[in-house]
C-alpha positions in Angstrom: -13.7 -6.1 -7.6 -11.5 -7.7 -5.0 -12.2 -11.2 -3.8 -9.1 -12.1 -1.9 -6.4 -10.6 0.3 -3.2 -11.8 2.0 -2.5 -10.5 5.5 0.0 -11.1 8.2 -0.3 -9.9 11.8 2.5 -8.0 13.5 5.0 -10.2 15.3 6.5 -9.9 18.8 9.4 -8.0 17.2 7.1 -5.4 15.6 8.6 -2.5 17.5 12.1 -3.3 16.1 11.0 -2.4 12.6 12.1 0.6 10.5 10.5 3.9 11.3 11.2 7.6 11.0 7.8 8.7 12.4 9.0 9.8 15.8 5.7 8.9 17.4 7.1 6.5 20.0 7.1 2.7 20.5 4.1 0.8 19.3 2.0 -1.2 21.7 1.9 -4.7 20.4 -1.4 -5.8 22.0 -3.1 -2.7 20.6 -1.5 -3.3 17.2 -2.9 -6.8 17.2 -6.3 -5.5 18.0 -6.1 -2.9 15.3 -5.0 -5.6 12.8 -7.9 -7.8 13.8 -10.3 -4.9 13.1 -8.6 -4.3 9.8 -9.1 -8.0 8.8 -12.7 -7.9 9.9 -13.3 -4.7 7.7 -11.8 -6.5 4.7 -14.1 -9.5 5.2 -17.1 -7.1 5.7 -16.2 -5.8 2.2 -16.5 -9.3 0.8 -12.9 -10.3 0.7 -11.7 -13.8 1.6 -8.4 -13.7 3.6 -5.3 -15.8 3.5 -3.8 -15.3 6.9 -0.1 -15.9 7.2 1.5 -16.4 10.6 3.6 -13.7 12.4 7.2 -13.5 11.2 9.3 -12.5 14.2 12.5 -12.7 12.1 11.2 -9.7 10.0 9.8 -6.9 12.2 8.2 -5.1 9.3 6.6 -8.2 7.8 3.0 -7.2 8.7 3.4 -4.6 5.8 2.9 -7.3 3.2 2.0 -4.8 0.4 5.7 -4.0 -0.2 6.5 -7.6 -1.2 4.3 -8.0 -4.3 2.1 -6.4 -7.0 -0.9 -8.5 -7.9 -3.4 -7.9 -10.7 -6.2 -10.1 -12.1 -3.8 -12.0 -14.3 -0.3 -11.5 -13.1 1.7 -11.6 -9.9 5.1 -9.9 -9.5 7.4 -10.3 -6.5 9.1 -7.1 -5.4 12.6 -6.6 -4.1 12.3 -4.2 -1.1 14.6 -1.3 -0.9 15.5 -1.8 2.7 18.0 -4.8 3.1 16.4 -5.8 6.4 13.1 -6.6 4.5 14.6 -8.7 1.7 13.7 -12.0 3.6 10.0 -11.1 3.7 9.5 -11.9 0.0 10.1 -15.7 0.5 7.0 -16.1 2.6 4.8 -14.4 0.0 6.5 -16.3 -2.8 5.4 -19.6 -1.1 1.8 -18.6 -1.1 1.2 -17.0 -4.5 1.4 -20.2 -6.6 -2.0 -21.1 -4.9 -3.5 -18.2 -7.0 -1.2 -17.5 -9.9 0.4 -19.8 -12.6 3.0 -17.2 -13.6 5.0 -15.1 -11.2 7.5 -12.5 -12.2 10.2 -11.2 -9.9 12.2 -7.9 -9.6 16.0 -8.8 -9.6 19.1 -6.9 -8.6 20.1 -4.1 -9.0 16.4 -3.2 -9.1 14.4 -2.5 -6.0 10.7 -1.9 -5.6 8.5 -1.5 -2.6 4.8 -2.1 -3.3 3.9 1.0 -1.4 5.4 3.0 -4.2 2.9 1.5 -6.7 -0.6 3.0 -7.2 -3.0 1.3 -9.7 -5.6 3.5 -11.4 -7.7 1.1 -13.5 -5.4 0.0 -16.4 -2.7 2.5 -15.5 0.1 2.3 -12.8 1.9 5.2 -11.2 5.3 4.0 -10.1 7.0 6.1 -7.4 10.8 6.6 -7.5 11.8 6.9 -3.9 14.4 5.9 -1.4 13.0 2.4 -1.6 12.2 2.0 -5.3 15.0 2.7 -7.8 14.9 3.4 -11.6 16.0 -0.1 -12.5 13.3 -1.7 -10.4 10.7 0.7 -11.9 11.9 -0.2 -15.4 11.6 -4.0 -14.7 8.1 -3.6 -13.2 6.9 -1.4 -16.1 8.1 -4.1 -18.5 6.0 -6.8 -16.7 2.9 -4.6 -16.5 3.1 -3.3 -20.1 3.4 -6.9 -21.4 0.0 -7.5 -19.8 -1.6 -4.5 -21.4 -1.2 -1.9 -18.6 0.4 1.5 -19.0 2.8 3.1 -16.5 4.1 6.5 -15.4 7.0 7.3 -13.1 6.7 9.9 -10.4 10.0 10.9 -8.7 9.4 11.7 -5.0 13.0 11.7 -3.9 13.4 15.4 -3.7 9.8 16.2 -3.1 7.4 16.1 -0.2 9.3 14.0 2.3 7.1 11.0 2.2 8.3 7.4 2.4 6.3 5.9 -0.4 4.2 7.3 -3.3 1.0 5.9 -1.7 1.8 7.9 1.4 0.6 10.8 -0.7 -1.9 9.5 -3.2 -4.7 6.9 -3.5 -7.1 6.1 -6.3 -10.7 6.7 -5.5 -12.1 5.3 -8.8 -13.8 6.9 -11.7 -10.6 8.8 -12.6 -10.5 10.5 -9.2 -7.2 10.7 -7.2 -6.9 11.7 -3.6 -3.6 13.6 -3.4 -1.5 15.7 -0.9 -0.7 19.3 -2.0 3.0 18.5 -2.6 2.1 16.0 -5.4 -1.1 17.7 -6.8 0.7 19.6 -9.5 2.5 16.6 -11.1 1.9 16.3 -14.8 1.0 12.6 -14.4 -2.3 13.6 -12.8 -3.4 16.2 -15.4 -6.2 14.1 -16.8 -7.6 13.1 -13.4 -10.0 14.8 -11.1 -8.0 15.5 -7.9 -9.4 15.4 -4.4 -7.1 17.6 -2.4 -6.4 16.6 1.2 -5.9 19.2 4.0 -2.2 19.4 5.1 -3.0 18.5 8.7 -4.7 15.3 7.5 -2.1 14.1 5.0 -1.8 10.7 6.7 -5.4 10.0 5.6 -4.3 10.1 1.9 -3.6 6.4 2.2 -7.0 4.7 2.2 -8.6 1.7 0.5 -11.6 1.4 -1.8 -12.7 -2.2 -1.5 -15.8 -3.3 -3.6 -17.6 0.0 -3.3 -16.8 0.6 0.3 -14.1 3.0 1.6 -11.8 2.1 4.5 -10.2 5.2 6.0 -8.0 6.0 9.0 -9.9 7.3 12.0 -9.2 10.7 13.4 -9.4 12.8 10.2 -12.9 14.3 10.2 -12.5 16.6 7.2 -11.3 13.7 5.0 -14.0 11.3 6.3 -16.7 13.9 5.5 -15.3 14.2 2.0 -15.4 10.5 1.5 -18.9 10.2 2.8 -20.0 12.8 0.2 -19.1 10.2 -2.5 -22.1 8.2 -1.4 -20.0 5.1 -0.6 -20.1 3.5 2.9 -17.1 4.6 5.0 -15.4 2.4 7.5 -13.0 4.3 9.8 -10.2 2.3 11.6 -7.7 3.3 14.3 -4.2 2.9 12.8 -2.2 4.6 15.5 0.2 1.7 16.2 1.0 1.2 12.5 1.4 4.9 12.0 4.2 4.8 14.6 6.0 2.3 12.3 5.5 4.4 9.1 2.6 2.1 8.0 -0.9 2.8 6.8 -4.0 1.0 5.6 -2.8 -0.2 2.2 0.4 -1.5 3.7 -1.3 -4.3 5.6 -2.7 -6.4 2.8 -2.1 -7.7 -0.7 -5.5 -7.4 -2.5 -6.5 -9.2 -5.7 
């Protein structure tokens, strides 16, 4: 059960952020509206928000998920793999002592983006990507294993052409993982029930289960129907402007 989340709206510099999507320049006013709807959906799911101010010095700073990994008992500050995003961590570091007494930190030469980390109950899948390296994965696994979690690495560097591991998988709960075809055969998922996603709807693989509700990206009817078949209420949100900047639903909050 999640009770809190940290969010930060996109800043005026949002369109200057990193992207390889090739979908055009985002509309800031529309992005702000979509972010407000996202925050309202989290609150509807019973989550209390800590709202940070826009950070124009860091165009990608609305994607707060990449800066930290939070569990019930421990907080870990990440070291993003893109140098332009390194300064985002300080703003999150200033807030976390309000909620955690112990905070660990990934240090050089390790790099980890939170978008490469997928929690499935007491297990963590750690993606090795262009943003998360082996040293960072080793450090993170050490922090998590000390607190009783288990970890598995999944190397996506020569695989499906996705930015982060959670661009291709999300945990649905009850040992069910939503996964794109390119990752479905990985040995790490052998003991899970896989929900395959249609190739033309792969963006929808990144979704949120928040306190027995599902938040999904709008515009993917086959996936939405599959999620409704779970019996859980489904909230569909337009994510068009964040998709233009390589972002998705999980990227926009730190949930704990």
